[in-house]
C-alpha positions, 0 to 999 in steps of 0.5 A: 499325136493324132493328127488334126483332121479336116472337116471336108475331104474329097473321099471319106474311107471308113475302115484302116484295113489292107483296102482302106490304106491302099485306097487313100495311098493310091488317091494320094498318088493321083492328087485325090485327098481322103481321110481314113476313120478307124475305130480301133487303135493303131496298135490293135490294127498293126498287132492283130495276127492274121495270115497273108498270102499275096498274089502277084498283082498285089506284090506288084501294086505295094512295090508300085506304091512305095509299100513294098520294101520291107516285103521283099526283104522279110517275105517268102516268095513261093514258086509252086504248091504240094497237093497232098493226099493218099501218103504222096505229095505233088508239086504244082509249078505255079510260076512255071505255068503261070507266066512267071508269076509267083505269091509271097507269104507276108502276113497281113498285119505286116502289110497293114504296118507298111501301109500306114507308114507310107500314109503317114510319112506322106502326111495322110490322115488315118483317124485312129480311135474313131468310135460310133462312126455313121454314114450319112445322106449318101443319096443327097447333096451332102454324104458325110461321116460322123464318129467320137474321137477325143470325146467329141463328136465330128462330122467329116463331109465329103463327095464320096464315102468308101466301106472298108470297114469289114463285114461286121462293119457300118457301111453295109449296114448303112444301106436299106436291106431292101436295096441290097441282095446279100449270098451267104453260105456257111461251111459245116466245119472251120479251120484250127489255125496255130503258130509254131516256133519251129524250123520252116517245114516245107519250102512250099505250101502243103494243101493235105487231104486226108480221110480225117480232114484237111490240113495245111502247112504254111511258112511265116519265117525261118522260125515261125510256122503257121499250121491250120487243120480242119475242125468243127465249128463249135470246137473250142481252144481248150478242146485242142491241147498240144498233144491232140494237136500234133498227133492229128497233124501227123496223121493227116500229113503223113507219107509213104516215106515216113517223113513228119513234122518236128515238134515247135512251142505253139503260141497261139491257137484260134478257130477260123470259121469258114463261110462265103458271102457276097452282097450286091451291088457294091455302089449305093449312090455316094457309098462304095463298098470294098474288100470284107464290107462287100464279100467274104471268101473261104480261106483255102483259096488265099483270096481274101487280101487280094481281092480287097486290093483288087476292088481298091485299085479298080476304085481308085482308077475310076476316082482318078478318072472323074477327078482329072478328066470328069469322066464317070464312066468308072464309078457308074461300072465299078460295082459290076466290074468288081462282081465280076471279079468277086465271083470267079474268085468265090468259085475258085475258093468254093472249088478248092474247099470242096475238093480238099475238105471232109463234109461230115459223114460223107458217102464213100461215093463222094470221097472217092470222087474228091480223090479222083478230081485230085488225081486227075489234076495231078495228071494233067498239065491243062489242069494244073495251069487252071489251078496256077493261074487262078491261084497266083491271081488274074492281073489287076485292072489298070497299069501296075508295074511288075515288081522287080523281086530280089534274086535272093527271094527267088532263090528261096524256092527256085 
């Protein structure tokens, strides 16, 4: 049963994804009231299957706010990744090169389930099934969010609104076009993603470059694996029967030792579009944007969820300073500080994408240059260190204690 929600709050948050829920709980821990408004049902929010690679900073933050216990039990900790090209595999030892930092494979919908649980257990207000949301008076004295719920119109007045409702949400569209600058790039390829009931294929992520296109091997659990392969953006799921998928993966992941993937039951297929997007600035009066409402990155660098968490950690620190000490400096600099990380992450994601994918009818010279760059990376410790530090992510701004990772998790890939 939906908890009654107030007519006023300090911070109204639109969107119950990782960004919105994390921000709401961070605010709660600082004694700041918030209401999260979500257009979908709780069931839909918690059941949308999406991959998740968590940076060390995200792991630490989830643990620090009490949402990391199940992640530490069920997530798969990785201390390295594998680059595969020319029939050979090359391990990049992330933790060794990046000061002990690691990554955790833990699906995004599982993160959301954990965050919903801690918010509701703490008495937080999350309004699911809130349709027709609209944002008002962000440049005036009475910012508010209006929506329909239970067949009735509602309005929540607030001091600030934070838009965490994704690329297609209402938050960014509430800002006049003339007041925002949008940068976008659509890549000439997509990813065909699938989930497979099969034993673990590899102890760590495999990023494979092949003349036929990119592929990625990722672990969900000991019995469920996630695989991706580069495809045409116009491809439909029915164009990829199981036999075609396995044949293509075998070719793209082949190694000189002949080791291949064991077959398994494919139970999910989908085409993931690839684009880069940034909206500037990330603040408009009383409205702040965070996560996919402000930026999209191609999934090659595994940065989307982590970038959203970095946004709201910065924003939560700014709100705490404002409500605790009447200090507006963090709110005033939020957009500039957030965008510094956003553009750095955009560059890394673009670099990983251009390094590993086939771009249509590529000039043979460009293919050779890709291969030369990969060879240079695996032969150079400084280049591997640069990759490792960017892959595990820069530390979050603000004080976030390092998570105490269980020995069982560390042993998985040690």
